[in-house]
KOLNURO-884374 format. One record per residue: x, y, z of N, C-alpha, C, O in turn; residue in three letters. Coordinates in steps of 0.2 Angstrom, whole numbers, plus 2048, in hexadecimal, padded with zeros to 3 digits. Layout:
N
XYZXYZXYZXYZALA;...
% end
This chain:
425
9FF17461C9FE178615A0517C614A0717F618MET;A0817B60EA0E17E60DA0C18660CA07188609ASP;A1118A60EA1119160DA12193606A17190603GLN;A0F197603A101995FCA1719C5FBA1A19F600PRO;A1A19B5F6A2119D5F4A211A55F3A1B1A75F2SER;A261A85F3A271AF5F2A281B35F9A2A1AF5FEGLY;A281B95F9A2A1BD5FEA241BE603A1E1BF601ARG;A251BD609A1F1BE60EA1F1C5611A241C9610SER;A191C7613A181CD616A1D1CE61CA1F1D461CPHE;A1E1C9620A221CA626A291CB623A2D1CF626MET;A2C1C861EA321C861CA331D0619A391D361BGLN;A2F1D2615A2F1D9613A2F1DE618A331E3618VAL;A2B1DD61DA2A1E1623A311E2626A331E7628LEU;A341DC628A3B1DC62BA401E0627A441E362ACYS;A401DF621A451E261CA441EA61CA491ED61DGLU;A3E1EC61BA3D1F361AA3D1F7620A401FC620LYS;A3B1F4626A3B1F862CA401F6631A401F7637TYR;A461F362EA4B1F2633A4F1F8635A4E1FD631SER;A521F863AA561FF63CA5A202637A5B208637PRO;A5D1FD632A6120062DA5D204628A60209626GLU;A57202626A53205621A4E20A624A4C20F621ASN;A4C20962AA4720D62DA4920F635A4620C639PHE;A4E213636A5021463DA4B217641A4721B63FPRO;A4B216647A4721964CA4822164CA4D22364DTYR;A4322464BA4322C64BA3E22F650A3922C651ARG;A40234653A3C238658A3A23E655A3E241651ARG;A34241657A32247654A2B247653A28242652GLY;A2824D652A2124E651A1F24B64AA2224C645PRO;A1A24764AA17244644A1A23E642A1823C63CGLY;A1F23B645A22235642A1E22F643A1E22B63FMET;A1A22F649A1622964AA1922264AA1621D648GLY;A1F22264DA2321C64DA21218654A2121C659VAL;A20212653A1E20E65AA2120865AA22204655HIS;A24206660A27200661A241FC667A251FE66DVAL;A201F7665A1C1F466BA211F066FA271EF66DPRO;A1F1EE675A231EA67AA241E3677A201E0673ALA;A2A1E0678A2C1DA676A281D4678A281D367ETHR;A251D0674A211CA677A261C5677A2B1C4674PRO;A251C067BA291BA67CA291B6675A241B5672GLN;A2F1B4673A2F1B066DA301B4667A2E1B1662GLY;A311BA667A321BE661A391C1661A3A1C7663SER;A3D1BE65EA441C065EA461C665AA4B1CA65CPRO;A421C8655A431CE651A401D4654A411D9651MET;A3C1D3659A381D965CA3C1DF65DA391E565CLYS;A421DE660A451E4663A491E865DA4B1ED65EASP;A491E5657A4C1E9652A481EB64CA4B1EC647ARG;A421EC64DA3D1EF648A3A1F564BA371F5651LEU;A3A1FA647A36200649A30202644A3220463EASN;A2A200646A25201641A20207642A1E208648LEU;A1F20B63DA1A21063EA1320D63DA1220763CPRO;A0E21163FA0720E63FA0420E6379FF20B636SER;A08211633A0621162CA0B20D628A1120F627VAL;A0A207625A0F203622A0E20361BA08202618LEU;A13205617A12205610A171FF60DA1D20060DVAL;A141FA60AA181F4608A161F3601A151ED5FFLEU;A151F85FDA131F75F6A191F55F1A1E1F65F3ASN;A171F15ECA1C1EF5E7A221EB5EAA281ED5E8SER;A211E75EFA261E35F2A261DC5F1A2A1D85F3CYS;A221D95ECA221D25EAA1F1CE5EFA201C85EFGLY;A1A1D05F4A171CC5F9A121C75F6A0E1C95F2ILE;A131C15F8A0F1BC5F6A0B1B85FBA051B55FATHR;A0D1B9602A0A1B6607A0B1BA60EA0F1BF60ECYS;A081B7613A081BB61AA0F1BA61DA121BF620ALA;A111B461EA171B2623A141B0629A0E1AF62AGLY;A181B162EA171AF635A121B3638A131B9639ASP;A0C1B163AA061B563CA081B7643A051BD645GLU;A0B1B3647A0D1B664EA111BC64EA101C0652ASN;A161BC649A1A1C2648A161C8646A171CD648GLU;A111C7641A0D1CC63FA091CF645A091D5645ILE;A061CB649A031CD64FA071D1654A051D6657ALA;A0D1CF654A121D2659A141D9657A141DE65BALA;A151DA650A181E064EA121E564CA131EB64DPHE;A0C1E364AA071E7647A011E964B9FC1EB648CYS;A021E86519FC1E96569FA1F06559F41F2657ALA;9FE1F56549FD1FC6549FB1FF64D9F920564CHIS;9FC1FB6479FC1FD6419F51FF63F9F01FB640VAL;9F320563C9ED20763A9EC2076329E6207630SER;9F120862E9F12086279F62046249FC203626GLU;9F420061F9F81FB61B9F71FC6149F21FB611LEU;9FD1FD6109FD1FD609A011F7606A071F7607ASP;9FD1F3603A001ED6009FF1ED5F99FE1E75F6LEU;9FE1F25F69FC1F35EFA021F05EAA081F15ECSER;A001EE5E5A051EC5DFA0A1E75E2A101E75E1ASP;A071E25E6A0B1DC5E8A091D65E4A051D75DFASN;A0A1D05E6A081CA5E2A041C55E7A041BF5E6LYS;A001C85EB9FB1C55EF9F51C25EB9F21C65E7LEU;9F41BC5EA9EF1B95E69EA1B55EA9E51B25E7GLU;9EB1B45F19E71AF5F59E41B45FB9E81B65FFASP;9DE1B45FB9DB1B86009DC1B56079DC1B960CTRP;9DE1AF6089E01AC60E9E61AF6119E61B0617HIS;9EB1B060C9F11B360F9F01BB6119F21BD616GLU;9EB1BE60D9EA1C560F9E61C56169E71C961AVAL;9E21C06179DE1BF61D9E31BE6239E21C1629SER;9E81BA6229ED1B96279F11BF6299F21C062FLYS;9F21C46259F51CA6269F01CE62A9F21D1630ILE;9EA1D06279E51D462A9E31D26319E21D6635VAL;9E21CC6329DF1C96389E41CB63E9E21CA644SER;9EA1CC63C9EF1CD6429F11D46429F61D6645ASN;9ED1D963F9EE1E06409E71E36429E31E563FVAL;9E61E26499DF1E364C9DD1EB64B9D71EC64BPRO;9E11EF64A9DF1F664A9DF1F96439DF1FF642HIS;9DF1F563E9E01F76379D91FA6359D41F8635LEU;9DA2006329D420462F9D52056289D0206624GLU;9DB2066259DC20761E9E020161B9E51FF61DPHE;9DD1FE6159E11F96129E11FA60A9DB1FA607LEU;9E61FA6079E71FA6009EA1F45FD9EF1F25FEASN;9E51F15F99E71EA5F69E71EB5EE9E71E65EBLEU;9E81F15EC9E81F35E59ED1EE5E19F31ED5E4SER;9EC1ED5DB9F01E95D69F31E35D99F91E25D8SER;9F01DF5DD9F11D85DF9ED1D45DB9E71D55DAASN;9EF1CE5D99EB1C95D59E61C55D99E61BF5D8PRO;9E21C95DD9DE1C55E29D81C25DE9D41BE5E1LEU;9D71C45D89D11C15D49D21B95D39CE1B65D1SER;9D81B75D49DA1B05D39D71AB5D99D81A55D8LEU;9D51AE5DE9D21AA5E49CB1AD5E69C91B25E4SER;9C81A85E99C11AA5EC9C21AD5F39C51A95F7VAL;9BE1B25F59BE1B55FB9B81B25FF9B31B35FELEU;9BA1AE6049B51AB6099B31AF60E9B71B4610GLU;9AD1AF6119AB1B36169AF1B361C9B01B8620ARG;9B11AD61D9B61AC6239BC1B06239BE1B4628ARG;9BF1B161D9C51B561C9C31BC61C9C61C061FCYS;9BD1BE6199BB1C56189BA1C861F9BA1CE621ALA;9B81C36249B71C662B9BD1C962E9BC1CD633GLY;9C31C762C9C91CA62F9C91D162D9CE1D5630SER;9C61D46289C61DB6269C11DF62A9C01E5628PHE;9BE1DC62F9B81E06329B91E76349B51EB634ALA;9BF1E96379C01EF6399C21F46349C31FA635GLY;9C31F262E9C61F76289C01FC6269BB1FA625VAL;9C22026269BE2076249BF20A61D9BA20C61AARG;9C520961A9C720B6149CA2056109CF203612LYS;9C720360B9CA1FD6079CB1FF6009C72015FCLEU;9D11FE5FD9D31FF5F69D41F95F29D91F55F4VAL;9D01F85ED9D11F25E99D21F35E29CF1F05DDLEU;9D51F95E09D61FB5DA9DA1F65D69DF1F35D8ASN;9D81F55CF9DC1F15CB9DD1EA5CE9E21E65CCASN;9D91E75D29D91E15D59D51DC5D19D51D65D2SER;9D11DE5CD9CC1DA5C99C71D75CE9C51D15CCLYS;9C61D95D49C21D65D99BB1D55D69B81DA5D3ALA;9B81D05D69B11CE5D49AC1D25D89AE1D35DESER;9A61D35D69A11D55DA99F1D15DF99D1D35E5TRP;9A01CA5DE99F1C55E49A31C65E99A21C65EFGLU;9AA1C85E89AF1C95ED9AD1D05F09AD1D05F7THR;9AB1D55ED9A91DB5F09A31DA5F59A31DD5FAVAL;99E1D65F39981D55F799A1D15FD9981D3603HIS;99F1CD5FD9A11C96039A41CE6079A31CD60DTHR;9A91D26059AC1D76099A71DC60C9A71DD612ILE;9A21DE60999D1E360B9991E06119971E3616LEU;9981D96119941D66169981D561C9951D5622GLN;99F1D561C9A31D46229A61DB6249AA1DA62AGLU;9A51E06219A81E76239A31EB6259A11F0621LEU;9A11EB62B99B1EF62D99D1F762E9981FB62EPRO;9A31F862E9A520062F9A82026299AB208629ASP;9A81FF6239AB20161D9A820861B9A220961ALEU;9AD20D61A9AA2146189AD2166119A921960EGLU;9B221360F9B52156089B720F6049BB20B607GLU;9B520E5FE9B72085FA9B920A5F39B620F5F0LEU;9BF2085F19C220A5EB9C22045E69C51FE5E8PHE;9BE2045E09BE1FF5DC9C02015D59BC1FF5D0LEU;9C52055D49C72075CD9CA2025C99CD1FD5CCCYS;9CA2035C39CE1FF5BE9CD1F75BF9D11F35BELEU;9C71F65C09C51EE5C19C11EC5BB9BE1E65BBASN;9C11EF5B69BD1ED5AF9B61EB5B09B31E75ADASP;9B31EF5B59AC1ED5B69A71F05B09A81F65AETYR;9A31EC5AD99E1EF5A89971EF5AB9931F35A9GLU;9961EB5B09901EB5B49911EB5BB9971EB5BETHR;98C1EC5BF98C1EC5C69871E75C99811E75C7VAL;98A1E25CD9861DD5D09831E05D69871E15DBSER;97D1E05D797A1E35DD9791DE5E39781D85E2CYS;97B1E05E997B1DB5EE9741DB5F29711E05F1SER;9731D65F596D1D55F896D1D95FF9671DA602SER;9731DB6019731DE6079761E560697B1E6603VAL;9731EA6099751F160897B1F360D97B1F0612CYS;9801F760A9851F960F98420061198520560DCYS;98120061797F20761A98520B61C98421161CGLN;98B20961D99020D61F99421061A99821561BSER;99420E61499821160E99721860D99121A60BLEU;99C21C60D99B22360C99E22560599B22A601LYS;9A32226039A72245FD9A821E5F99AB2195FBLEU;9A621E5F29A82195ED9AC21C5E89A92205E4LEU;9B22195E69B621B5E19B62165DC9BA2115DDHIS;9B32165D69B22115D29B42145CA9B02125C6ILE;9B92175CA9BB21A5C49BF2155BF9C12105C1THR;9BF2175B99C32135B49C120C5B39C52075B3ASP;9BA20B5B39B72055B19B32065AB9B420B5A7ASN;9AF2015A99AB2025A39A42025A49A01FF5A1ASN;9A22065A999B2065AB99820C5A699A2115A6LEU;99320A5A299020E59D98820F59F98621559EGLN;98420B5A097D20B5A197B20E5A897E20B5ADASP;9772135A99752165AF9722105B49722115BATRP;96F20B5B196C2065B59712025B996F2005BETHR;9772035B797D2005BB97E2045C197F2025C7GLU;97E20B5C09802105C597A2105CB97B2115D0ILE;97420F5C896E20F5CD96F2095D296D20A5D8ARG;9722045D09731FE5D59782005DB9781FE5E0LYS;97D2055D99812075DE97D20B5E497F20B5EALEU;97820F5E19742135E697020E5EA96F20F5F0GLY;96E2085E896A2035EB96F2005F196C1FF5F6ILE;9751FE5EF9791FB5F397C2005F997D1FD5FEMET;97D2065F798020B5FC97C2115FD97D2165FAPHE;97721060197221660297521C606972221605PRO;97A21B60997D22060D98322460998622860CSER;9842226039892255FF98922C5FF9842305FDLEU;98F22F6019902366019942395FA99323E5F8ASP;9992355F899D2365F399D2315EE99F22B5EFTHR;99C2325E799C22D5E29A122F5DC99F2355D9LEU;9A622C5DB9AB22E5D69AB2295D09AD2235D1ILE;9A822B5CB9A72275C59AB2295BF9A92275B9LEU;9B022D5C09B42305BA9B722A5B69B82255B8ALA;9B822C5AF9BB2275AB9B72215AA9BA21C5A8ASN;9B02215AA9AC21C5A89A821F5A29A82255A0ASN;9A521A59E9A221D59899A21E59999621B595ASN;99922159F9922225A198E22559C99022B599LEU;98822259A98322659597E22959997F22B59FTHR;97922B59697423059897122D59F9702275A0THR;96F2325A396C2305AA96522F5A99602335A9ILE;9632285A895C2265A79592245AD95821F5AFGLU;9562295B19532285B794F22E5B99502345B7GLU;94922D5BC9452325BE9472365C494C2345C7SER;94523C5C49482415CA94623D5D194B23D5D5GLU;94023B5D293E2385D89432325D99452315DFASP;94422E5D49482285D594F22A5D79522265DBSER;95222F5D49592315D59592335DD95E2315E0LEU;9552375DF9552395E69542335EB9572335F0ALA;95022E5E99502285EE9562245ED9582215F3ARG;9592235E895F21F5E79662225EA96A21E5EDLEU;9662295EA96C22C5ED96A2325F196B2385F0PHE;9672305F79642355FB9692395FF96823F601PRO;96F23760097523A60497B23C5FF98023E602ASN;97A23B5F998023D5F59812445F597D2495F3LEU;9872465F798A24D5F798E24F5F198F2555EFARG;99224A5EF99724B5EA9972465E49972405E6SER;9972485DE9982435D899D2465D399D24B5D2ILE;9A12415D19A62425CC9A423E5C69A42385C6ASN;9A32425C09A123F5BA9A62415B49A42415AFLEU;9AC2425B69B22445B19B223F5AC9B22395ADHIS;9B22415A69B323D5A09AE23859F9AF23259DLYS;9A823A5A19A223559F9A023659899C23B596SER;9A32325949A223358D99B23358A99A235584ALA;99723058D99023058B98B23558C98523558AGLY;98E23A59098924059298924558D98E24958CLEU;98424558998324A58397E24F58497E25357FHIS;97A24F589974254589974257590976254595CYS;97125D59097126159696B25E59B96C25F5A1TRP;96725A59896225759D9652535A29632525A7GLU;96B24F5A096F24B5A597224F5AA97224D5B0ASP;9742565A997725A5AE97125C5B297225C5B8ILE;96B25E5AF9652605B496325A5B896125C5BEASP;9642545B696224E5BB96624E5C196424C5C6LYS;96C2515C19702525C796D2565CD96E2545D3LEU;96825A5CB96425E5D096025A5D495D25C5D9ASN;95F2535D295A24F5D595D24C5DC95924A5E0SER;96424C5DC96724A5E296624F5E89692545E7PHE;96224D5ED9602535F29662565F696525C5F8PRO;96C2535F79712565FA9772575F697D2595F9LYS;9772575F097D2585EC97F25F5EC97B2645EBLEU;9862605ED9892665EE98F2675EA99226C5EAGLU;9922615E89992625E499825D5DE9962575DEGLU;99A2605D899A25C5D29A025D5CE9A32635CEVAL;9A32585CB9A82585C69A62565BF9A42505BFLYS;9A725A5BA9A52585B49A925B5AE9A725E5AALEU;9AF2595AF9B425B5A99B52555A49B424F5A6LEU;9B625759E9B72525999B124E5969B2249594GLY;9AB2515969A524E5949A425158D9A425758CILE;9A124D5889A025058199B25658199C25A57DPRO;99625658699125B586994262586992267583LEU;99A26358A99D26958B9A326B5879A5271587LEU;9A42675829AA26857E9AA26E5799AF272578GLN;9A42705779A32755729A227C5769A2281572SER;9A327C57C9A22835809A92855829AE281583TYR;9AA28C5839B028E5869B028C58D9AB28A590THR;9B628D5909B728B5979B229059C9AF28D5A1THR;9B229659A9AD29A59E9A629859D9A22985A2GLU;9A429759799D29559699B28E59999628E59CGLU;9A028959999F28359D99D2845A49982825A7ARG;9A12885A79A12895AF99A28D5B099628B5B5ARG;9992925AD9932965AE98C2925AD9882935B1LYS;98C28F5A798628B5A69852855AB97F2845ACLEU;98A2825AD98927D5B29872805B998327D5BCLEU;98A2855BB9882885C198128A5C197D2895C6ILE;97F28D5BC9782905BB97328A5BB96E28B5BEALA;9752845B897027E5B897027A5BE96C2775C0ARG;97527B5C39762775C997627C5CF97B27D5D2LEU;97027E5D196F2835D69722815DD9732865E1PRO;97227B5DE9742795E597B2785E697D2775ECSER;97F2775E19862755E298A27B5E59892815E3ILE;98F27A5E999327F5EC99B27E5E999F2825EAVAL;99C2785E59A32775E39A22745DC99F26F5DBLYS;9A52775D79A52745D09AC2735CE9B02775CDLEU;9AD26C5CC9B426B5C99BA26D5CE9BF26F5CCASN;9B826C5D49BD26D5D99BE2755DC9C12765E0GLY;9BA2795D99BA2805DA9B42835DE9AE2815DCSER;9B42865E39AF2895E79AB28E5E29AD2925DFILE;9A428D5E39A02925DF99D2975E49992965E9VAL;9A029D5E399E2A35E89982A65E69952A55E0ALA;9952A95EA98E2AC5E998E2B15E39892B15DFASP;9932B55E39942B95DD9942B65D69912B85D1GLY;9982B05D69992AD5D09922A95CE9912A95C8GLU;98E2A75D39882A45D29832A95CE9802A75C9ARG;9832AF5D197F2B45CE9812B65C797D2B65C3GLU;9872B75C698A2B85BF9882B35BA9862B45B5ASP;9892AC5BD9882A75B89802A65B797E2A55B1SER;97C2A85BB9752A75BA9722AD5B596E2AC5B1GLU;9752B35B69742B85B29762B75AB9732B85A5ARG;97C2B45AA97F2B15A497B2AC5A097A2AD59APHE;9782A85A49742A35A296D2A659F96B2A3599PHE;96A2AB5A29652AE59F9662B15989632B0593ILE;96C2B559896E2B85929702B358C96F2B4586ARG;9732AE58F9752A958A96F2A658696F2A4580TYR;9692A45899642A158695E2A65849592A4581TYR;95F2AC5859592B15849582B157C9522B357AMET;95C2B057895B2B05709592A956E9582A8568GLU;9592A457295729D56F95029D56E94C2A0571PHE;94E29856994729756894429456F947291572PRO;93D29657093A29457693B28C57793B28A57DGLU;93A28857293A28157394127E575942279578GLU;94628257494D28057695028457D95528257FGLU;94B28858094D28B58694C28658C94728358DVAL;95128559095028059694C28359B94B28959CPRO;94927F59F9442815A59482865A994528A5ACPHE;94E2845AA9522885AF9522905AD9532945B1ARG;9522915A79522985A494C29C5A794C2A15AATYR;9462995A794029C5AA94029D5B193E2A25B4HIS;9432985B59442995BC94929F5BE9472A35C2GLU;94E2A05BA9532A55BB9502AC5B99512B15BCLEU;94C2AC5B39482B25B19432B45B79432BA5B8VAL;9402B05BA93C2B15C09402B45C693D2B95C9THR;9462B25C694A2B55CC94D2BB5CA94E2C05CFLYS;9502BC5C49532C35C294F2C75BE9512CD5BDTYR;94A2C55BB9472C95B594A2C85AF94F2C55AEGLY;9472CA5A994A2CA5A39502CF5A294F2D55A4LYS;9562CD5A195C2D15A095D2D459A95B2D1595LEU;9602DA5999622DD5939682D959196C2D8595GLU;9692D958A96F2D65889752DA5899742E158APRO;97B2D858B9812DC58C9832DF5869832DC581LEU;9852E55879882E958298F2E657F9932E4583ALA;9902E65799962E357699B2E957699A2ED572VAL;9A02E857A9A52ED57A9AC2EA5789AE2E557AVAL;9AF2ED5739B52EA5709BB2EE5749BC2F4573ASP;9BE2EA5789C42EC57C9CA2EC5799CF2ED57CLEU;9CB2E95739D12E95709D42F056E9D02F456CARG;9DA2F156F9DD2F856D9DD2F95669DD2F5562PRO;9DC3005649DC30255D9E230055A9E830155DGLN;9E22FE5549E82FC5509EA30254C9F030354ASER;9E630754A9E730C5469E23125479DD31154ASER;9E43185469E031E5479E13235419E632253DVAL;9DC3275409DD32C53B9DE33353E9DB335543LYS;9E433653C9E633C53F9E73425399E8340534VAL;9E834853C9E934D5379F134F5379F435053DGLU;9F434E5329FB3505319FC35752E9FA358529VAL;9FF35B533A00362531A0736452FA0C362533HIS;A09366529A0F368527A0F36F523A0C36F51EPHE;A12374526A1237B523A0A37C522A0737D527GLN;A0837E51CA0138051B9FD37A5199F737B517ASP;9FF3745199FC36E5169F936A51C9FC369521LYS;9F336751B9F03635209ED35D51C9EA35D517VAL;9F035751E9EE35151B9EB34C5209EF34A525GLU;9E534951F9E33435249E633D5229E633B51CGLU;9E93395279EC3335269EA32E52B9E832F530MET;9EA3285299E932252D9F031F52F9F431D52BSER;9F231F5359F831D5389F731753C9F3316540ILE;9FC31253C9FC30C5409FF30E547A04311547ARG;9FC30C54C9FE30D553A04309556A0730A55BLEU;A05303552A0A2FE554A11300552A162FD553ASP;A1130654EA1830854BA1B30D550A18310554GLN;A2230E54FA25313553A25319550A2331A54ATHR;A2831E554A29325551A2D32554BA2C329546VAL;A3332154BA37321545A3431E53FA3532153AALA;A30319540A2C31653BA2731B538A2631B532GLU;A2431F53CA1F32453AA23329536A2032C530LEU;A2932B538A2C330534A2E32E52DA2D331528LYS;A2F32752CA31324525A2A325521A2B32651BLYS;A25323525A1E323521A1C32A51FA1932B51AHIS;A1F330522A1D337521A2233A51CA2133F519LEU;A2733651AA2D339516A2A33C50FA2B34150DLYS;A2633850CA2333A506A1D33F506A1C342501THR;A1A34050CA1534450DA1834C50EA1535050BVAL;A1D34C512A20353514A26354510A2935A511VAL;A2935050CA2F351508A3535350DA3935750BGLN;A36350513A3B351517A3F34A519A3B345519LEU;A4534A51AA4834451CA47343524A45347527SER;A4733D526A4533B52DA4A33E532A48340537THR;A50340530A55343534A5334A535A5634E53ASER;A5034D530A4E354530A47355532A4435B530ASN;A44351535A3D351537A3B35153EA3E34D542MET;A37356540A35356547A2D355547A2A358543LEU;A2B35154CA2434F54DA21351553A25351558LEU;A1B354553A18356559A11353559A0D354554PHE;A0F35155FA0834E55FA04352563A05354569TYR;9FD3545619F93585649F23545669EF352561LEU;9F135256C9EB34F56E9E635456E9E635A571ASP;9E035356A9DB35856A9D835A5709D5360570GLN;9D93575759D635957C9DB35B5819DA35C586GLU;9E235B57F9E735D5839E83645849E736857FALA;9E836658A9E836D58C9EF37058B9F037758CPRO;9F536C58A9FB36F58B9FF370584A05371584PHE;9FC36F57F9FF370578A0236A576A02364579GLY;A0536A570A0836456DA0E361571A12365574PRO;A0F35B570A15357573A1935556EA17351569GLU;A2035656FA2535456AA2634C56AA26349570GLU;A26349565A27342564A2E341563A3033F55DMET;A32341568A39342567A3D33B568A4333A566LYS;A3933656AA3D32F56BA3B32B565A35328565TYR;A40329561A3F32655BA3C31F55CA3831C558SER;A3E31B562A3C314563A35314566A3330E568SER;A32319568A2C31956CA26317567A2531A562ARG;A2231356AA1C310566A17316566A1631956BALA;A13317560A0E31C560A0831B565A05320567LEU;A06314566A0131356AA023165719FD317575HIS;A08317573A0A31957AA0832057BA07323581SER;A07324576A0432B5769FD32C5779FA331579TYR;9F93265769F23265779EF32A5719EA32D572GLY;9F132956B9EF32D5669E832A5649E7324564ILE;9E332F5629DC32D5619DA33055A9DE335557ARG;9D532E5579D23315519D13385529CE33A557ASP;9D333C54D9D234354D9D83475509D834D550GLY;9DD3445539E33485569E734A5509E634854BASP;9EC34E5529F035254D9F835054E9FA350554LYS;9FB350549A0334F549A05355544A0435553FILE;A0A358547A0D35E544A1435C542A18359546TYR;A1635D53CA1D35C539A20362538A1E367534VAL;A2636353BA2A36953AA31367538A3436253AGLU;A3536B533A3C36A532A4036B538A3F37053BPRO;A46367538A4A36953EA4E36F53CA51370536ARG;A4F373541A5337A540A5A378540A5D375545MET;A5E37A53BA6637953BA6937E53FA6F37E53FLYS;
% end
């Protein structure tokens, strides 16, 4: 059989990790390993390979010499082959079958949908624990074949594969803990429930950037489908429009981390309201949108929740409200306190025997106040002295001698007094 045209895995490996491009280095954390030279491997002495090989975007189309791969890669544990031109699963199998300790494999953005994965080829992946097939357009038939041959697979990445449905496998994958299936076109919850059937041990489910609609499932069914789910990511689930969908998340018995940014339901709320209402509705979560929920924050959120809904009609009040009222009792509404600084005050202006009540702006300076008082006291600004008397001050009037000083810095309040006197020549 003729070897496919293009650059081979072995050719790229020799180029990238030659002593000129990847010199042998010593020191902590380098992880460089040079196996002993096998007979018949003339290049062996001049390659320094780490245990993590990154060969992305190198134009690889085929494996190359399998004996050379076996000789060089016996110690390799991670292999990144993303964004290459591998379109034949047989060529991938030739590479992987000669990397006996491989645990992580990234095949993203390779046109592998152009060939069929046979079980014999998939068997060479048996030791892989983390597999990335993002943007590979891998069919569900291919995924099922892989799952049957990878008994220790723990993490699977199936993003950007244009999935609109999920094809359920006849065999459950008990080992899978993390499924990353973002940026597809999964809309109906009936498709998501198939993932629970296939992966009963799932710990983390990342569904961001799908158009997921309402969660149509009973509480008992959700608990059975995802009995071990600890974390779920529903970022930008465009179809989630009601709080009942959020409440359904409480049905997952082990759920403790939720990500819920960019969903239509929350757009009309402020950032503070979103977080507090979510925390109050999800009593078991310990992390929301990546941030830890502290005990104090939970209590504040639950009290906020009670006050938020206390004026709603009875038919619109969620059940969680009654649970929290049982916990905290009926709370009084918080007093509305305006903490904005005053913009103006009313003061008494004293000049000679005259007293006039005036409203003055506190954002103006002493010089600007003098201009404002010119017509009242009939004095020029250069011939005017101002004294401020705080009605509660024990030390008498304070001269307002600095023309550029703002009035608010004096702490002037309603009822205080300002005395105007002519400057003595």
